[in-house]
N, C-alpha and C positions, 0 to 999 in steps of 0.2 A: 837344185845342181843338174845340169844335162848331160845326158848320155854321150859317150865318145867311143866310137867305135874303129881302132887302128887295127891293120894286120901287116902280116911280115911272112912272106913265102920264101922258105927254105928247098932251093931247087935239089940241092945235095941228099938230103934227107925226106924230100918228098912230102914236106909238112906243112903246113898253114896255121901259123900261131894269131888268134884272133884275141886283141886285146881290149875288155869292155869296163869303163869306168864310169861310175854315175849311178844315180837313181833308175834302176828299169823298170819297165810295165809292159804289160802284155805285147802292146804295141812294139816298142824296140826286141821284145825275146821274138816275136814275129819277122823283123825287119832283117836280122842276122842271114838268114838263108838268101837274101836278096844281096845283101853285099857279098856273100861268097858266090853267087850266081857272077855277079859282076866282075869276079876278077879275073884278070888276063893272065895268058901263062900257066894254069893250073888245069890237070887233068884229073878224070874219077876216080884214079887209084893213090891220091894224096889223102894223107892224112892229116887229122885236125886237132889242135889244142884249144880250147876256149879257156883264155884267163880271165875269170871273175873275182880275183882277191880284190879289186878296187871298185869292184860293183856292190850295189844294194839292190836287193830285190823285193823288197816289203810290196811293192805293187802289183807284182808278178802274180795272177790266181791260178788255180789251178786247170780252172777251164782253160787259160792261155796256154798252158803247158800241157795240157791235152789236144790242143788245137795245132800246136809246133811240134808236138809229136807225130800228128797224122799228115803233115805237109810231105810232099815226096823229097826225099835225100836228093841232095845236089851231088856228092859225092858216092861213090860205089858203097853197096851194104859193108864190104869186107874192109872197109877205109877205118881205120882205127879212130875216133872219138872221144879225147881224153877233156874232161870238163874241172877245171879246178876253181872251188867255191871258199870262201874266207869264214864260214858259219856252218851251225848245223841246221839252221833253216836254209840256207842255201844246199846245205848235201843232202836236205829230204825233198826240194825241190828239184834237184837234179837228178835225182834217185827216180822221182816219179816219171820225168822225161823218160828214164832208161826204161822203166817198166811199162810205160805205154807205147815205145817203141817195140819192146819184147825181141832185143838183139844184144846180142855179147858185144859188139863192136863198139860201143859205149862204155865208159866208165867214170865214176867220177872220184875226184882226188880232192883232200884238203893240203896236200904236199906237193909243190910245183915240180920239182926235180924229178919226183917218182912219175909223175904224170906225163912229163917232158918224156922221158926213157920211155916210158909206154907207148908212147905215140910214135917215136921216131923208131923203137926196137921191136915193140911186142913185148917185152917183158921189163917190169916194176924194178 
């Protein structure tokens, strides 16, 4: 199954929703930042919601997560980053990313609605 990365920009809430489906590898994980960089009409203060509920990440390695976390941010450090995952494995990998980044602006969720509320308003 190939990976599909879709995005939706909500100018009212100043948010971006990235929806990823399919089997992700380190290469796709690292490519997400490139997708965000090419988005027209966004500014660094936008927040972002990564919806990984339809993605699997069995091919993502801890080294890939470390490299992704070490890349420069596309959005400002204060921008909220919510990551929605479908499994405990995904939760652990996303938490690893959060810990490698060492920031409080990234949070991991298993509940999409809570994640969306937090990204849009700052409260889950």
